[in-house]
C-alpha positions as CSV (number, residue, x, y, z in Angstrom):
1,M,-19.6,-0.4,-4.7
2,P,-20.4,-2.6,-1.7
3,N,-24.0,-3.4,-1.0
4,A,-26.1,-3.8,2.2
5,G,-25.4,-7.2,3.7
6,D,-21.8,-7.4,2.4
7,T,-19.1,-8.4,4.8
8,T,-16.1,-6.0,5.2
9,I,-12.9,-7.5,6.6
10,A,-9.7,-5.8,7.6
11,Y,-6.3,-7.6,7.7
12,V,-3.6,-6.1,9.9
13,S,-0.1,-7.6,9.5
14,N,2.2,-7.4,12.5
15,A,6.0,-7.8,11.9
16,E,7.2,-8.3,15.4
17,S,4.6,-10.9,16.4
18,N,4.6,-12.5,13.0
19,D,0.9,-12.7,12.7
20,I,-2.2,-11.3,11.0
21,H,-5.2,-10.0,12.9
22,I,-8.5,-10.4,11.0
23,L,-11.2,-8.0,12.0
24,R,-14.8,-7.5,10.8
25,L,-15.8,-3.9,10.1
26,D,-19.3,-3.0,10.9
27,P,-20.5,-0.8,8.0
28,A,-23.1,0.9,10.1
29,D,-20.9,2.3,12.9
30,G,-17.3,1.5,12.0
31,G,-16.9,-0.9,14.9
32,L,-14.2,-3.6,14.6
33,T,-14.5,-7.1,15.9
34,L,-11.5,-9.5,16.0
35,I,-12.6,-12.8,14.4
36,D,-9.3,-14.6,14.1
37,K,-5.5,-14.3,14.5
38,V,-3.2,-16.2,12.1
39,T,0.5,-16.9,12.7
40,L,2.6,-16.8,9.6
41,P,3.6,-20.5,9.1
42,G,7.2,-21.4,8.6
43,I,8.5,-18.0,9.7
44,D,10.9,-18.3,12.7
45,K,12.0,-14.7,13.1
46,P,10.4,-11.4,12.6
47,G,11.3,-8.9,9.9
48,S,11.1,-5.1,9.9
49,S,7.8,-5.0,8.1
50,T,5.2,-7.4,6.5
51,P,3.9,-6.0,3.3
52,M,0.6,-7.5,2.0
53,A,-0.8,-7.9,-1.5
54,L,-4.4,-8.8,-2.4
55,S,-5.3,-10.8,-5.6
56,P,-7.7,-8.8,-7.8
57,D,-10.4,-11.4,-7.4
58,R,-10.0,-11.1,-3.5
59,R,-9.5,-14.9,-3.3
60,F,-5.9,-14.8,-2.1
61,L,-3.7,-12.7,0.3
62,Y,0.1,-12.6,0.1
63,V,2.3,-11.6,3.0
64,S,6.0,-10.8,2.5
65,V,8.5,-11.3,5.4
66,R,11.6,-9.2,5.5
67,S,13.9,-11.7,7.2
68,E,15.9,-14.6,5.9
69,P,15.0,-16.8,4.2
70,F,13.0,-14.2,2.3
71,T,9.6,-15.6,2.0
72,V,6.1,-14.8,0.8
73,V,3.3,-16.5,2.6
74,G,0.1,-17.3,0.6
75,F,-3.4,-17.5,2.1
76,A,-6.8,-18.4,0.6
77,I,-9.5,-16.1,1.7
78,D,-12.8,-17.7,2.8
79,P,-15.4,-16.1,0.5
80,T,-18.0,-15.9,3.3
81,S,-16.1,-15.2,6.5
82,G,-12.8,-13.7,5.3
83,R,-10.8,-16.1,7.4
84,L,-7.5,-17.2,6.0
85,T,-6.2,-20.7,5.1
86,H,-2.5,-21.2,4.4
87,T,-1.8,-22.3,0.8
88,A,2.0,-22.3,0.4
89,N,5.1,-20.3,1.1
90,G,7.1,-19.0,-1.9
91,Q,10.7,-17.9,-2.5
92,L,11.5,-14.2,-2.9
93,A,14.8,-12.8,-4.3
94,D,15.3,-10.4,-1.4
95,G,13.6,-8.7,1.5
96,M,10.7,-6.8,0.0
97,A,9.6,-3.4,1.1
98,Y,6.5,-3.6,-1.1
99,I,4.6,-6.3,-3.0
100,A,1.6,-6.1,-5.3
101,T,0.0,-8.4,-7.9
102,D,-0.3,-7.3,-11.5
103,R,-3.9,-6.5,-12.5
104,S,-4.5,-10.0,-13.7
105,G,-3.4,-11.6,-10.4
106,R,-1.0,-13.9,-12.3
107,F,2.3,-12.3,-11.2
108,L,3.6,-10.9,-7.9
109,L,5.7,-7.7,-8.2
110,G,8.2,-6.9,-5.5
111,A,10.5,-3.9,-4.6
112,S,13.5,-4.5,-2.5
113,Y,14.8,-1.5,-0.5
114,V,18.1,-3.1,0.7
115,G,18.6,-5.0,-2.6
116,H,18.0,-2.1,-4.9
117,K,15.9,-4.2,-7.2
118,V,12.5,-5.1,-8.5
119,T,11.3,-8.6,-9.2
120,V,8.5,-10.7,-10.8
121,N,7.3,-14.0,-9.4
122,P,4.7,-16.0,-11.3
123,I,1.7,-17.1,-9.3
124,A,0.4,-20.6,-10.1
125,P,-3.1,-21.7,-9.1
126,P,-4.2,-21.9,-6.4
127,G,-2.5,-18.8,-5.1
128,T,1.0,-20.3,-4.9
129,V,3.9,-18.0,-5.6
130,Q,6.6,-19.5,-7.7
131,P,10.4,-18.6,-7.7
132,P,11.4,-15.3,-9.3
133,S,11.2,-15.2,-13.1
134,Q,12.9,-11.8,-13.3
135,V,15.2,-9.7,-11.1
136,L,16.1,-6.2,-12.3
137,S,18.5,-3.7,-10.6
138,T,17.3,-0.2,-10.0
139,A,18.5,3.1,-8.5
140,P,19.1,2.8,-4.8
141,N,16.4,1.8,-2.4
142,A,13.4,0.5,-4.4
143,H,10.4,1.1,-2.2
144,A,7.2,0.5,-4.0
145,I,5.9,-1.1,-7.2
146,L,2.5,-0.9,-8.9
147,A,1.1,-1.9,-12.3
148,D,-1.1,0.7,-13.9
149,P,-4.8,0.0,-14.2
150,A,-4.5,-1.1,-17.9
151,N,-1.7,-3.6,-16.9
152,R,0.5,-2.1,-19.6
153,Y,3.1,-0.3,-17.5
154,V,4.7,-0.7,-14.1
155,L,5.9,2.1,-11.9
156,S,8.4,1.7,-9.1
157,T,10.0,4.2,-6.7
158,S,13.6,4.4,-5.8
159,L,14.0,6.4,-2.6
160,G,17.7,6.8,-2.7
161,G,17.8,7.7,-6.3
162,D,15.0,10.2,-6.2
163,V,13.3,8.7,-9.2
164,V,10.3,6.8,-10.3
165,N,11.2,3.9,-12.6
166,R,9.0,3.1,-15.5
167,F,8.7,-0.3,-17.2
168,H,6.7,-1.8,-20.1
169,F,4.9,-4.8,-18.7
170,D,4.1,-7.9,-20.8
171,A,1.0,-9.3,-19.1
172,T,1.3,-12.6,-20.9
173,T,4.9,-13.4,-19.8
174,G,5.2,-11.1,-16.8
175,T,8.3,-9.5,-18.2
176,L,9.4,-6.0,-17.3
177,T,11.3,-3.9,-19.9
178,A,12.6,-0.4,-19.2
179,T,10.9,2.4,-21.1
180,M,12.7,5.3,-22.7
181,P,13.4,7.4,-20.7
182,P,13.5,4.8,-18.0
183,T,12.9,7.2,-15.0
184,I,11.4,10.5,-14.0
185,G,13.1,12.5,-11.3
186,V,11.7,14.2,-8.3
187,K,13.2,16.9,-6.0
188,A,16.6,16.0,-4.8
189,K,16.6,14.3,-1.3
190,A,12.8,14.1,-1.4
191,G,12.9,10.2,-1.2
192,P,10.0,8.9,-3.3
193,R,8.3,6.1,-1.3
194,H,4.6,5.1,-2.1
195,L,2.3,6.0,-4.9
196,V,-1.4,5.5,-6.0
197,F,-3.3,5.9,-9.2
198,D,-6.6,7.8,-9.3
199,P,-9.7,5.7,-10.2
200,Q,-9.5,6.8,-13.8
201,G,-5.9,5.8,-14.1
202,T,-5.0,9.3,-15.5
203,H,-3.1,10.7,-12.5
204,V,-0.5,9.5,-10.0
205,Y,0.0,10.7,-6.4
206,L,3.4,10.1,-4.9
207,I,4.5,10.6,-1.3
208,N,8.1,11.4,-0.6
209,E,9.5,10.0,2.7
210,L,12.4,12.4,3.4
211,D,10.6,15.7,3.1
212,A,7.0,14.5,3.5
213,S,6.0,16.2,0.2
214,I,3.4,14.9,-2.2
215,D,3.9,15.1,-6.0
216,V,0.9,15.1,-8.4
217,F,1.5,13.7,-11.9
218,A,-0.6,13.5,-15.0
219,Y,-0.3,9.9,-16.4
220,D,-0.4,9.1,-20.1
221,T,-2.1,5.8,-20.3
222,A,-0.8,5.1,-23.8
223,S,2.9,5.8,-23.2
224,G,3.2,5.5,-19.4
225,Q,4.7,9.0,-19.3
226,L,4.4,11.1,-16.1
227,T,4.1,14.9,-16.2
228,A,4.6,16.8,-12.9
229,L,1.7,19.1,-12.0
230,Q,2.0,20.0,-8.3
231,T,4.1,19.5,-5.2
232,L,2.8,20.3,-1.7
233,S,3.6,19.3,1.9
234,A,1.9,16.7,4.1
235,L,3.6,18.1,7.3
236,P,1.3,19.6,10.0
237,P,1.6,23.3,11.0
238,G,4.5,24.0,13.4
239,F,6.3,20.7,12.6
240,S,9.8,20.4,13.9
241,G,12.1,17.4,13.5
242,K,13.0,15.1,10.7
243,P,10.2,14.3,8.3
244,W,9.3,10.6,7.9
245,A,6.3,10.2,5.7
246,A,5.0,6.7,5.0
247,D,1.9,5.9,3.1
248,I,-0.7,7.5,0.8
249,R,-4.2,6.4,-0.1
250,I,-7.1,7.7,-2.2
251,T,-10.8,7.1,-1.7
252,P,-12.6,4.9,-4.2
253,D,-14.4,7.8,-5.7
254,G,-11.2,9.7,-6.1
255,R,-12.3,12.8,-4.1
256,F,-9.9,12.6,-1.2
257,I,-6.3,11.7,-0.6
258,Y,-4.7,10.9,2.8
259,A,-1.1,10.6,3.8
260,S,0.7,9.3,7.0
261,E,3.7,11.0,8.6
262,R,5.5,9.0,11.4
263,T,7.5,11.7,13.2
264,S,4.4,13.8,14.0
265,S,2.1,10.7,14.1
266,T,-0.5,12.5,11.9
267,L,-2.7,11.8,8.9
268,A,-2.9,14.6,6.4
269,A,-6.2,15.0,4.4
270,F,-6.5,16.6,0.9
271,R,-9.3,17.4,-1.4
272,V,-8.8,16.4,-5.1
273,D,-10.0,19.0,-7.6
274,P,-12.2,17.1,-10.1
275,A,-11.2,19.3,-13.0
276,T,-7.4,19.5,-12.5
277,A,-6.7,16.5,-10.2
278,M,-4.6,18.8,-8.0
279,L,-4.8,18.8,-4.2
280,S,-5.8,21.3,-1.5
281,L,-5.2,20.7,2.1
282,I,-8.2,19.8,4.4
283,G,-6.3,19.4,7.6
284,H,-4.3,17.1,9.9
285,T,-5.5,14.5,12.4
286,P,-3.4,13.0,15.2
287,T,-3.3,9.2,15.0
288,Q,-1.5,6.1,16.4
289,A,2.2,6.5,17.2
290,Q,4.4,6.0,14.1
291,P,1.6,5.3,11.5
292,R,3.4,3.4,8.8
293,G,0.4,1.7,7.1
294,F,-3.3,2.6,6.7
295,A,-6.2,1.7,4.4
296,I,-9.6,2.9,3.3
297,D,-12.6,0.5,3.1
298,P,-14.0,-0.2,-0.4
299,A,-17.1,2.0,0.3
300,G,-14.9,5.0,1.1
301,R,-16.5,5.5,4.5
302,Y,-13.8,4.4,7.0
303,L,-10.1,4.7,7.3
304,L,-8.0,2.3,9.5
305,A,-4.5,3.5,10.6
306,A,-2.0,1.3,12.4
307,G,0.8,2.5,14.8
308,Q,4.1,0.7,14.8
309,V,5.0,2.0,18.3
310,S,1.5,1.9,19.9
311,H,0.7,-1.5,18.5
312,G,-2.7,-0.2,18.0
313,L,-5.3,0.5,15.3
314,S,-7.6,3.5,15.0
315,C,-10.8,3.7,13.0
316,Y,-12.0,6.9,11.5
317,R,-15.2,7.9,9.7
318,I,-14.6,9.9,6.5
319,D,-17.0,12.7,6.1
320,A,-18.5,12.3,2.7
321,G,-18.8,16.1,2.1
322,S,-15.6,17.5,3.7
323,G,-13.2,14.5,3.8
324,R,-12.5,15.2,7.4
325,L,-11.7,12.3,9.8
326,T,-13.6,11.6,13.0
327,E,-12.1,8.9,15.3
328,L,-14.5,6.2,16.2
329,G,-12.4,3.8,18.3
330,Q,-9.0,2.4,19.1
331,Y,-8.0,-1.3,19.1
332,Q,-4.9,-3.3,20.2
333,V,-3.5,-5.5,17.5
334,G,-0.2,-7.4,17.2
335,R,3.4,-6.1,17.7
336,N,4.6,-3.7,15.1
337,P,1.5,-3.4,12.9
338,N,2.6,-1.9,9.6
339,W,0.2,-2.9,6.8
340,V,-3.6,-2.8,6.6
341,T,-5.7,-4.3,3.8
342,I,-9.5,-4.1,3.6
343,I,-11.8,-6.1,1.4
344,T,-15.6,-6.5,1.0
345,L,-17.1,-9.9,0.5
346,P,-20.6,-10.1,-1.1
């Protein structure tokens, strides 16, 4: 848990302007101050999104660009100010919709939506991504990839296949091997997109893009098996149109879950039952236009949501008792902001 005097930094990646805005978050009032803006070096044309991945030790930030040549840009994070210094660009096997390091920070995992594949890239010190060591085909439209907290298994969504892929993960070699069975299905045409683990690593929350539903799973840490517990909607009352859900996040204490929906430009809030891990709706909050990415600060007090169409960022206070969101301010960032990462530096 962050302490008084710590520095909290938010990174917002902007696909169209090919840059990262670096903002300091005031822990007292949630105010944001722009401290730097970094252009992605060696990138000549924008991609559709710029997923980011943070190393577990918070020393490095990796930014994937979804345009050819498919590249991941590495940055060292200044331990005092949070400013970024370019380390190196690395080669990716395809345009990645999602990247994440494994729990050791030695490997970069990627999910390619257009390439229908997941990949592993070794990371050599200091924070330099090496060429891919493994490329595996998946069901259509791989959309997210995440190692479990024990670093023993990796889960990856396939939106077009309506499945969550499961892999054994060798943390020594960085090798993925399909489990048996290799997938678990969700409702047809739901479109599994992003997922999060709870702090205990015993439950998984999955947001489905095409119907804006959320699936709750019990997670067996020994076998990597998923057991469905609940499905509920993230759509606001009176919704009309085509659902287009995007991201899902959980507070560090595991008490609240939030989900973004782009057609209605809303954030849905849910309370997590501490006994069953199942969700109950708190309510919906209007936010920036087309909110693809958002993040919660490590203290669990603030939520930052970016709008791809508004090119803006909203800061919300999270009520510690109810989980409800109160907007504190809006800020302009770069063009097509789509990913937000927040860290605290002691």
